[in-house]
C-alpha positions in Angstrom: 96.8 96.5 94.9 100.4 95.2 94.9 102.7 95.8 97.9 106.0 97.4 97.2 109.0 96.8 99.4 111.2 99.8 100.0 114.5 98.1 100.1 117.6 99.5 101.9 118.7 103.1 101.7 119.4 103.1 98.0 116.8 101.7 95.7 113.1 100.8 95.5 112.1 98.0 93.1 108.5 98.4 91.8 106.4 95.6 90.6 105.1 95.8 87.0 101.4 96.6 86.6 99.3 93.4 86.8 102.2 91.3 88.1 100.9 91.2 91.7 103.0 91.8 94.8 106.8 91.5 94.8 106.9 88.2 96.6 109.6 87.8 99.3 110.2 84.2 98.4 111.1 85.3 94.8 112.9 88.6 95.5 113.2 89.3 99.2 113.4 92.8 100.7 117.1 93.6 101.2 116.6 94.1 105.0 114.9 90.7 105.5 117.4 88.3 106.9 115.3 85.2 107.7 118.3 83.3 109.1 118.9 86.0 111.8 116.6 85.5 114.8 117.3 89.0 116.3 118.5 91.8 114.2 121.8 93.5 115.3 121.5 97.2 115.8 122.3 99.9 113.3 125.2 99.7 111.0 125.8 96.0 111.9 122.9 95.2 109.7 124.1 97.1 106.7 127.6 95.6 107.0 126.0 92.1 106.9 124.2 92.8 103.6 126.8 92.8 100.8 126.0 95.4 98.1 125.9 92.6 95.5 123.2 90.9 97.5 120.7 93.6 96.7 118.4 92.4 94.0 119.1 94.0 90.6 116.3 95.8 88.9 114.5 93.5 86.5 113.4 94.7 83.0 110.4 97.0 83.4 111.2 97.9 87.0 112.0 101.4 88.1 114.8 102.2 90.4 114.5 105.3 92.7 117.7 106.7 94.1 117.0 107.7 97.7 119.0 110.8 98.8 117.0 112.0 101.8 115.6 110.5 105.0 112.3 109.8 103.4 112.2 107.7 100.2 109.5 110.2 99.0 111.6 113.3 99.5 113.2 114.7 96.3 112.4 111.5 94.3 109.8 110.4 91.8 108.6 107.6 94.0 105.1 109.0 94.6 104.6 109.6 90.9 105.8 106.1 90.0 103.6 104.4 92.6 100.5 106.4 91.5 101.3 105.6 87.8 101.3 101.9 88.7 98.2 102.3 90.9 100.1 101.0 93.9 98.6 102.1 97.2 100.5 99.9 99.7 104.2 99.7 100.6 106.3 97.5 102.8 109.1 99.2 104.7 112.4 97.7 105.8 115.6 99.6 106.8 118.6 99.9 109.1 117.6 103.2 110.7 114.2 102.7 112.3 114.3 106.1 114.0 115.4 108.0 111.0 114.9 106.7 107.4 112.1 104.2 108.2 110.2 106.6 110.3 110.6 109.5 107.8 109.4 107.3 104.9 106.5 105.9 107.0 105.3 109.4 108.0 105.6 110.6 104.4 103.7 107.5 103.0 101.0 107.8 105.6 100.5 111.5 104.8 100.1 110.5 101.2 97.5 107.9 102.1 99.5 104.8 101.3 98.7 101.7 103.3 102.0 101.0 105.1 103.4 97.7 106.5 106.6 97.7 108.5 108.6 94.5 108.8 109.7 94.7 112.4 112.5 92.1 112.1 113.8 93.7 108.9 114.4 97.1 110.6 117.0 98.0 113.1 118.3 101.1 114.9 121.5 101.8 116.8 119.3 102.4 119.9 117.2 99.4 120.6 114.8 101.3 122.9 114.1 103.8 120.0 113.5 100.9 117.6 111.2 99.1 120.1 109.2 102.3 120.9 108.6 103.1 117.2 107.8 99.5 116.2 105.5 98.8 119.2 103.8 102.2 119.8 104.4 104.9 117.2 104.1 103.1 113.9 100.8 101.3 114.9 99.4 104.6 116.1 100.1 106.0 112.7 98.0 103.2 111.1 100.9 101.0 110.0 100.6 97.2 110.1 103.7 96.0 111.9 104.5 92.4 111.1 107.5 90.1 111.1 108.9 89.0 107.8 107.4 85.5 108.3 104.0 87.0 109.2 104.0 89.1 106.1 105.0 86.1 103.9 102.2 84.1 105.4 99.7 86.8 104.4 100.7 86.8 100.8 
């Protein structure tokens, strides 16, 4: 099944049925900054990603407006993923301890296979980020990879 990056706090591009995964070399997740060796904490990441750098929706792609901590809360994301027979997601984000964690818990509870890109997430508190990435997310069954490790697996 195709993997779907949940990009930033605003939109989720979904791959078209039969098109395979959204490839990071083609349309990278918004949070993935390959030229940055260590992500700055919290808002510093979001300030470094200009709004116009977010990939625009392509014809046939759905855009889900995220209004709560979890990308699944009060959205059609779950319905859209099921309709496209997508059972795996890739998470990135600038609030590891809030938005990324809430979306991961929600996705895991809905039986999605979850991958978290550790170097494409950040938190204002590096100890919170490290604890979630190294202990909590793997304990919830998520694969935790760097962006480069994920790309290598495609």
